[in-house]
C-alpha positions as CSV (number, residue, x, y, z in Angstrom):
1,X,68.4,142.1,128.5
2,X,66.3,140.6,125.7
3,X,67.0,137.1,124.3
4,X,68.3,138.7,121.0
5,X,71.0,140.6,122.9
6,X,72.4,137.6,124.6
7,X,75.5,135.8,123.3
8,X,74.4,132.2,122.9
9,X,76.6,129.5,124.4
10,X,77.1,127.9,121.0
11,X,78.6,131.1,119.7
12,X,81.0,131.3,122.7
13,X,82.1,127.7,122.0
14,X,82.4,128.3,118.3
15,X,84.5,131.4,118.6
16,X,86.8,129.8,121.2
17,X,87.2,126.7,119.0
18,X,88.1,128.6,115.9
19,X,90.6,130.7,117.8
20,X,92.5,127.7,119.4
21,X,92.0,124.9,116.9
22,X,92.5,124.3,113.2
23,X,89.7,122.3,111.5
24,X,90.1,120.4,108.2
25,X,88.7,117.5,106.4
26,X,90.4,114.3,105.1
27,X,89.9,112.8,101.6
28,X,87.1,110.6,102.9
29,X,85.2,113.7,104.3
30,X,85.9,113.2,108.0
31,X,86.5,116.5,109.9
32,X,89.4,116.7,112.2
33,X,90.5,119.2,114.9
34,X,94.1,120.1,115.4
35,X,95.3,122.3,118.3
36,X,97.2,125.2,116.7
37,X,100.9,124.5,116.6
38,X,100.5,120.8,117.5
39,X,100.7,118.0,115.0
40,X,98.1,115.6,116.6
41,X,94.6,115.7,115.2
42,X,91.4,114.2,116.5
43,X,88.1,113.6,114.7
44,X,85.5,116.0,116.0
45,X,82.8,113.3,116.0
46,X,84.8,111.0,118.2
47,X,83.0,110.0,121.4
48,X,86.0,108.1,122.9
49,X,86.4,107.9,126.6
50,X,89.9,109.5,126.5
51,X,91.4,112.1,124.3
52,X,88.3,113.1,122.2
53,X,88.1,116.6,120.8
54,X,84.9,117.1,122.7
55,X,86.7,116.6,126.0
56,X,89.7,118.7,124.8
57,X,87.3,121.6,124.0
58,X,85.5,121.3,127.3
59,X,88.7,121.3,129.3
60,X,90.1,124.3,127.4
61,X,86.9,126.3,127.9
62,X,86.9,125.6,131.7
63,X,90.6,126.3,132.2
64,X,90.4,129.6,130.3
65,X,87.5,130.8,132.4
66,X,84.9,130.6,129.6
67,X,82.6,128.5,131.7
68,X,81.0,125.0,131.7
69,X,78.6,124.3,128.9
70,X,75.9,121.6,128.5
71,X,75.8,118.9,125.8
72,X,73.3,120.7,123.6
73,X,75.4,123.8,123.2
74,X,78.5,121.7,122.5
75,X,76.6,119.7,119.9
76,X,75.2,122.7,118.1
77,X,78.7,124.4,118.1
78,X,80.4,121.2,116.7
79,X,77.7,120.8,114.1
80,X,78.4,124.3,112.8
81,X,82.2,123.8,112.9
82,X,81.9,120.6,111.0
83,X,79.8,122.3,108.3
84,X,82.3,125.1,108.0
85,X,85.2,122.7,107.8
86,X,83.8,120.9,104.8
87,X,84.8,123.9,102.7
88,X,88.4,123.9,104.0
89,X,91.4,122.3,102.4
90,X,91.8,118.5,102.3
91,X,94.6,116.9,104.2
92,X,95.2,113.3,105.2
93,X,96.0,112.1,108.7
94,X,98.5,109.4,109.4
95,X,99.2,106.8,112.1
96,X,102.9,106.4,113.2
97,X,104.5,106.9,109.7
98,X,103.9,109.6,107.2
99,X,105.4,111.1,104.0
100,X,106.7,114.7,104.3
101,X,107.9,117.5,102.1
102,X,111.0,117.2,99.9
103,X,111.2,113.4,100.0
104,X,111.3,113.2,103.8
105,X,109.5,110.6,106.0
106,X,108.2,111.2,109.5
107,X,108.0,108.8,112.5
108,X,105.6,109.7,115.3
109,X,107.2,109.0,118.7
110,X,103.8,109.1,120.4
111,X,104.8,111.8,122.8
112,X,102.5,114.5,124.3
113,X,104.8,117.3,123.1
114,X,104.4,116.1,119.5
115,X,108.1,115.5,118.9
116,X,108.7,113.2,115.9
117,X,111.6,112.0,113.8
118,X,112.1,113.5,110.4
119,X,114.0,111.1,108.1
120,X,115.5,112.9,105.1
121,X,118.0,112.0,102.4
122,X,120.9,113.5,104.4
123,X,120.1,112.2,107.9
124,X,117.4,112.3,110.6
125,X,116.5,114.7,113.3
126,X,114.0,115.0,116.2
127,X,111.6,117.9,115.8
128,X,107.9,118.9,116.0
129,X,106.5,118.8,112.4
130,X,104.6,121.6,110.8
131,X,100.9,120.8,111.3
132,X,100.3,121.5,107.6
133,X,103.0,119.0,106.6
134,X,102.0,116.1,108.9
135,X,98.9,115.4,110.9
136,X,99.1,112.5,113.3
137,X,96.1,110.5,114.3
138,X,96.5,108.6,117.5
139,X,94.5,105.7,119.1
140,X,94.8,103.6,122.2
141,X,97.2,101.4,120.1
142,X,99.7,104.3,119.6
143,X,102.4,103.7,122.2
144,X,105.2,106.1,123.1
145,X,108.7,105.6,121.7
146,X,111.9,106.8,123.5
147,X,114.0,109.5,122.0
148,X,116.4,107.7,119.6
149,X,120.1,107.9,120.4
150,X,122.5,109.7,118.1
151,X,125.9,108.5,117.0
152,X,125.4,104.9,117.8
153,X,127.9,103.6,115.2
154,X,125.5,100.7,114.5
155,X,125.9,99.0,117.9
156,X,122.1,99.0,118.4
157,X,121.7,96.5,115.6
158,X,124.2,94.1,117.3
159,X,122.3,94.6,120.6
160,X,119.0,93.7,119.0
161,X,120.3,90.6,117.3
162,X,121.9,89.4,120.6
163,X,118.5,89.6,122.2
164,X,116.7,87.8,119.4
165,X,117.2,84.1,118.6
166,X,117.4,84.2,114.8
167,X,118.8,81.0,113.4
168,X,121.0,82.4,110.6
169,X,122.7,85.6,109.5
170,X,120.3,85.6,106.4
171,X,117.4,85.7,108.8
172,X,118.9,88.6,110.6
173,X,119.3,90.7,107.5
174,X,115.7,89.9,106.3
175,X,114.4,91.1,109.7
176,X,116.4,94.3,109.3
177,X,115.0,94.9,105.8
178,X,111.5,94.5,107.2
179,X,112.1,97.0,110.0
180,X,113.4,99.5,107.5
181,X,110.4,98.9,105.3
182,X,108.1,99.6,108.3
183,X,109.5,103.2,108.4
184,X,108.4,103.8,104.8
185,X,104.7,104.8,104.3
186,X,104.7,103.9,100.6
187,X,106.5,100.6,100.6
188,X,104.4,97.4,101.0
189,X,106.4,94.9,102.9
190,X,105.9,91.1,103.2
191,X,104.7,89.7,106.5
192,X,107.4,88.2,108.7
193,X,106.4,84.7,109.8
194,X,108.4,83.8,112.9
195,X,108.8,80.0,113.0
196,X,110.9,77.6,115.0
197,X,110.7,74.8,117.5
198,X,108.7,75.1,120.7
199,X,110.6,77.3,123.2
200,X,112.5,79.2,120.5
201,X,111.1,82.6,121.7
202,X,108.9,83.3,118.7
203,X,106.4,85.5,120.6
204,X,109.2,87.3,122.5
205,X,111.0,87.9,119.2
206,X,107.9,89.2,117.6
207,X,107.3,91.6,120.5
208,X,110.9,92.9,120.2
209,X,110.5,93.6,116.5
210,X,107.2,95.5,116.7
211,X,108.1,97.4,119.9
212,X,111.0,99.1,117.9
213,X,108.2,100.8,115.9
214,X,105.2,100.7,118.3
215,X,106.9,101.3,121.7
216,X,106.9,99.2,124.8
217,X,103.1,99.0,124.8
218,X,103.0,97.2,121.5
219,X,102.0,93.6,121.8
220,X,100.9,90.5,119.9
221,X,97.2,89.5,119.7
222,X,95.2,86.5,118.8
223,X,93.7,86.5,115.2
224,X,90.2,87.9,115.3
225,X,87.3,85.6,114.5
226,X,86.0,87.6,111.6
227,X,87.3,90.0,109.0
228,X,85.5,93.0,110.3
229,X,87.2,92.9,113.7
230,X,90.6,92.3,112.0
231,X,90.1,95.4,109.8
232,X,89.2,97.5,112.8
233,X,92.4,96.4,114.7
234,X,94.5,97.0,111.6
235,X,93.1,100.4,110.9
236,X,93.8,101.6,114.5
237,X,97.5,100.9,114.5
238,X,100.6,100.7,112.3
239,X,102.1,97.2,112.8
240,X,99.6,94.3,113.3
241,X,101.0,91.2,115.0
242,X,99.1,88.0,115.3
243,X,100.4,85.4,117.7
244,X,100.5,81.6,117.8
245,X,98.7,80.8,114.5
246,X,98.0,77.1,114.1
247,X,95.5,77.2,111.3
248,X,94.8,79.7,108.5
249,X,91.3,79.7,106.9
250,X,90.9,80.9,103.3
251,X,89.1,84.0,104.5
252,X,91.9,84.9,107.0
253,X,94.5,84.2,104.2
254,X,92.7,86.5,101.8
255,X,92.4,89.2,104.5
256,X,96.2,89.0,105.2
257,X,96.9,89.5,101.5
258,X,94.8,92.6,101.5
259,X,96.5,94.0,104.7
260,X,100.0,93.6,103.1
261,X,99.3,95.1,99.7
262,X,96.4,97.4,100.6
263,X,92.6,97.4,100.3
264,X,89.6,99.4,101.2
265,X,86.5,98.5,103.2
266,X,83.2,100.3,102.7
267,X,80.4,100.1,105.3
268,X,77.2,101.9,105.8
269,X,77.7,104.9,108.0
270,X,75.9,104.6,111.3
271,X,72.6,106.5,111.8
272,X,72.2,107.2,108.0
273,X,70.1,105.7,105.3
274,X,72.4,106.0,102.3
275,X,75.8,107.3,103.3
276,X,78.9,105.1,103.5
277,X,82.1,105.0,105.6
278,X,85.4,104.2,103.9
279,X,88.3,102.6,105.6
280,X,91.5,102.2,103.6
281,X,94.4,100.3,105.0
282,X,97.8,98.9,104.1
283,X,99.9,98.0,107.1
284,X,103.0,96.0,108.1
285,X,101.9,92.6,109.4
286,X,103.8,90.1,111.6
287,X,102.9,86.5,112.4
288,X,104.2,83.8,114.7
289,X,103.5,80.1,114.9
290,X,105.1,76.7,114.7
291,X,103.0,75.5,111.7
292,X,99.9,76.9,110.0
293,X,99.3,74.0,107.7
294,X,98.7,74.5,103.9
295,X,99.7,78.0,102.7
296,X,97.8,79.4,99.7
297,X,100.0,80.6,96.8
298,X,98.9,84.2,96.9
299,X,99.8,84.5,100.6
300,X,103.1,82.7,100.1
301,X,104.3,85.5,97.9
302,X,103.6,88.0,100.7
303,X,105.3,86.1,103.5
304,X,108.8,86.5,104.9
305,X,109.8,83.4,106.9
306,X,112.1,84.1,109.8
307,X,113.4,81.0,111.6
308,X,114.4,81.1,115.3
309,X,116.3,78.6,117.4
310,X,116.0,77.7,121.1
311,X,118.4,79.8,123.3
312,X,121.1,78.0,125.1
313,X,120.6,80.1,128.3
314,X,117.2,81.1,129.6
315,X,116.5,84.4,131.2
316,X,113.6,85.8,133.3
317,X,111.0,87.9,131.6
318,X,111.8,90.8,134.0
319,X,115.5,90.7,133.2
320,X,115.0,90.4,129.5
321,X,112.6,93.3,129.1
322,X,114.5,95.5,131.4
323,X,117.5,95.2,129.2
324,X,115.4,95.7,126.1
325,X,113.9,98.9,127.4
326,X,117.4,100.1,128.3
327,X,118.8,99.5,124.8
328,X,115.7,100.5,122.8
329,X,116.9,104.1,122.2
330,X,120.2,102.8,120.9
331,X,118.4,100.2,118.7
332,X,116.1,102.8,117.3
333,X,118.9,105.3,116.6
334,X,120.9,102.6,114.8
335,X,117.9,101.6,112.7
336,X,117.3,105.2,111.7
337,X,121.0,105.6,110.8
338,X,120.8,102.4,108.7
339,X,117.5,103.6,107.1
340,X,119.1,106.8,105.9
341,X,122.1,104.9,104.5
342,X,119.9,102.4,102.7
343,X,117.6,105.0,101.1
344,X,120.6,106.8,99.7
345,X,122.0,103.6,98.1
346,X,121.4,103.1,94.4
347,X,120.3,99.7,93.3
348,X,118.4,98.1,90.4
349,X,114.8,96.9,91.1
350,X,114.3,93.2,90.5
351,X,111.5,92.7,88.0
352,X,110.7,89.1,88.6
353,X,109.4,89.2,92.2
354,X,105.8,90.0,93.3
355,X,106.9,92.3,96.1
356,X,109.1,94.5,93.9
357,X,109.3,97.4,96.3
358,X,110.6,95.2,99.1
359,X,113.0,93.4,96.7
360,X,114.4,96.8,95.7
361,X,114.8,97.6,99.4
362,X,116.7,94.4,99.9
363,X,119.0,95.3,97.0
364,X,119.6,98.7,98.5
365,X,120.4,97.2,101.8
366,X,122.9,94.9,100.1
367,X,124.5,97.9,98.3
368,X,124.8,99.8,101.6
369,X,126.1,97.0,103.8
370,X,127.4,94.2,101.6
371,X,124.8,91.8,103.0
372,X,123.1,89.0,100.9
373,X,119.6,90.1,101.7
374,X,118.1,89.8,98.2
375,X,119.6,86.3,97.7
376,X,118.1,85.3,101.1
377,X,114.7,86.7,100.1
378,X,114.7,84.8,96.9
379,X,115.7,81.6,98.8
380,X,112.9,82.1,101.3
381,X,110.3,82.5,98.5
382,X,111.7,79.3,96.9
383,X,111.2,77.5,100.2
384,X,107.7,78.8,100.5
385,X,106.9,77.5,96.9
386,X,108.1,74.1,98.1
387,X,105.7,74.3,101.0
388,X,102.8,75.3,98.7
389,X,103.5,72.4,96.4
390,X,104.0,69.9,99.2
391,X,100.5,70.8,100.6
392,X,98.7,70.9,97.2
393,X,98.1,67.6,95.5
394,X,96.9,69.3,92.3
395,X,100.2,71.2,92.0
396,X,102.1,67.9,92.5
397,X,100.0,66.2,89.8
398,X,100.5,69.1,87.4
399,X,104.3,69.0,87.9
400,X,104.3,65.3,87.4
401,X,102.5,65.6,84.0
402,X,104.7,68.6,83.0
403,X,107.7,66.2,83.3
404,X,106.4,64.3,80.3
405,X,106.3,67.4,78.1
406,X,109.1,68.3,75.8
407,X,110.8,71.5,76.9
408,X,109.7,74.4,74.8
409,X,106.5,72.8,73.7
410,X,102.9,73.5,74.9
411,X,99.8,71.3,75.3
412,X,96.4,72.9,74.8
413,X,93.0,71.4,75.9
414,X,89.7,72.5,77.4
415,X,89.5,72.7,81.2
416,X,87.2,69.7,81.2
417,X,89.8,67.7,79.3
418,X,92.5,68.8,81.6
419,X,90.4,67.8,84.6
420,X,89.9,64.3,83.2
421,X,93.6,63.9,82.4
422,X,94.9,65.1,85.8
423,X,92.3,63.2,87.7
424,X,93.3,60.0,85.9
425,X,97.0,60.7,86.4
426,X,96.4,61.2,90.2
427,X,94.4,58.0,90.7
428,X,96.2,55.7,88.1
429,X,98.9,54.2,90.3
430,X,96.9,52.7,93.1
431,X,93.3,53.2,91.8
432,X,92.9,55.6,94.7
433,X,89.9,57.9,95.1
434,X,90.3,61.6,94.4
435,X,91.1,63.5,97.6
436,X,88.8,66.0,99.4
437,X,89.0,69.4,97.8
438,X,90.0,68.1,94.3
439,X,88.4,70.2,91.5
440,X,85.0,68.8,90.5
441,X,84.4,70.8,87.3
442,X,86.5,72.3,84.6
443,X,85.7,75.9,85.9
444,X,87.0,75.0,89.4
445,X,90.2,73.5,87.9
446,X,90.7,76.6,85.8
447,X,90.4,78.9,88.9
448,X,92.8,76.7,90.9
449,X,95.4,76.7,88.2
450,X,95.2,80.4,87.9
451,X,95.9,80.7,91.6
452,X,98.9,78.3,91.2
453,X,100.4,80.1,88.3
454,X,103.2,81.9,90.1
455,X,104.1,78.7,92.1
456,X,104.2,76.6,89.0
457,X,106.1,79.2,87.0
458,X,108.8,79.1,89.6
459,X,109.3,75.4,88.7
460,X,109.4,76.1,84.9
461,X,105.7,75.2,84.2
462,X,103.7,77.9,82.5
463,X,99.9,77.9,82.6
464,X,97.9,80.1,80.2
465,X,94.3,80.6,79.3
466,X,92.6,81.9,76.2
467,X,89.7,81.6,73.8
468,X,89.3,80.5,70.2
469,X,86.4,80.2,67.9
470,X,85.9,76.7,69.3
471,X,85.7,77.9,72.9
472,X,88.0,78.4,75.9
473,X,91.2,76.5,76.5
474,X,94.0,76.0,79.1
475,X,97.6,75.7,77.9
476,X,100.5,74.1,79.7
477,X,104.1,74.5,78.7
478,X,107.6,73.7,80.0
479,X,110.3,76.3,79.7
480,X,113.3,75.2,77.8
481,X,115.7,76.1,80.6
482,X,114.0,76.6,84.0
483,X,115.9,79.2,86.0
484,X,118.3,77.7,88.5
485,X,117.3,77.8,92.2
486,X,119.6,80.5,93.7
487,X,121.5,79.5,96.8
488,X,121.5,81.7,99.8
489,X,124.6,83.9,100.0
490,X,126.5,83.8,103.3
491,X,128.1,87.0,104.4
């Protein structure tokens, strides 16, 4: 037989692949392979040690009696398949949570059979999603969840709160609101910061919260040393949990803000001269620690403090986690029931809070249950503003000067004049030197005040910037009637 009459190995592989797999590309141009009838998709260029499409294809060819092929034939076949897939329809892939048709939301249970939870306006059900509706992407961080229990009558929520050491009922309802937010792919949620005295079970409580969504393999991790490693960890999972934070650098604080509200990282693609690789991410974030020092104002608006207390009775790790694994199906089932109820509730969206989507979710939870979640959220933000002011000498000095202003009036000066005034006010009492980190130029002062704008506005002090024919200016004003600080509602 001549060479022209032979069926090349690459054609055998290509025909088999197209008969058994569906190939498509994502909005960023990455080509994925999806076994027909199964919702899990894998990038065809993945060289992972487990679960790569290359291995999947090799095993299928071997089991179906098509033979064993060398790497060159596989590469040539995959190159052709990738080129053909670039003309196919575009479809995104999702990790753990995904939007579906007709207002539904999907939760990936991480199971080999592809069974997932479809949360729709009238309830939830366990089923295998249509591959054209949802494509799941899985990594080594994707753990398996148990099948959630039906008809729990809400007892799973009580079981969870009994295992955690939350200090107040307000803390419990905020934790519930965050868990419900984690089941929504389009709702940015603030990052819970589990605090409390030593021995309060902050790490254990954090694990219990994330394992409701990530399975028993979900765990806390130390904060990476650089932003690139942090982004890689965030992009590979759904909930990112950082344990035992004792210090928060400006770079880490900015990265956390991006994780909560969403950002995109662009890097040069490997083995190319001009192509780039895009990584978009917005993920639920959870933190634990006793004290992280000074919190920057932009991060404070994205935090959700959850205080824990020391348990009266200690239990062994084996006993505690055995009970948790036993009740997890009931806890997950109750959370899904509550999620359906909350999404069906009608509530107004607060317009004065930075995380408006989460504030609306809190209002819906209050409507559905009668809790005081929104009031508790406002009170927690107020406490965080106090922490920001307590750790920022410039903010304290601005508030001190604002007390001398007549309510309803404004004072306008250049940034350099403001720097001279505030510096003199800080050092006037004891002729003390300016502290480390104090603004050294009018430009630095202007930038610091812009960052402090939300914190100062919460105390009735408004900072504005503008330009006239004479140059730029900064304006400080006191509101006539600062809004009263709302008290937490006990339910």
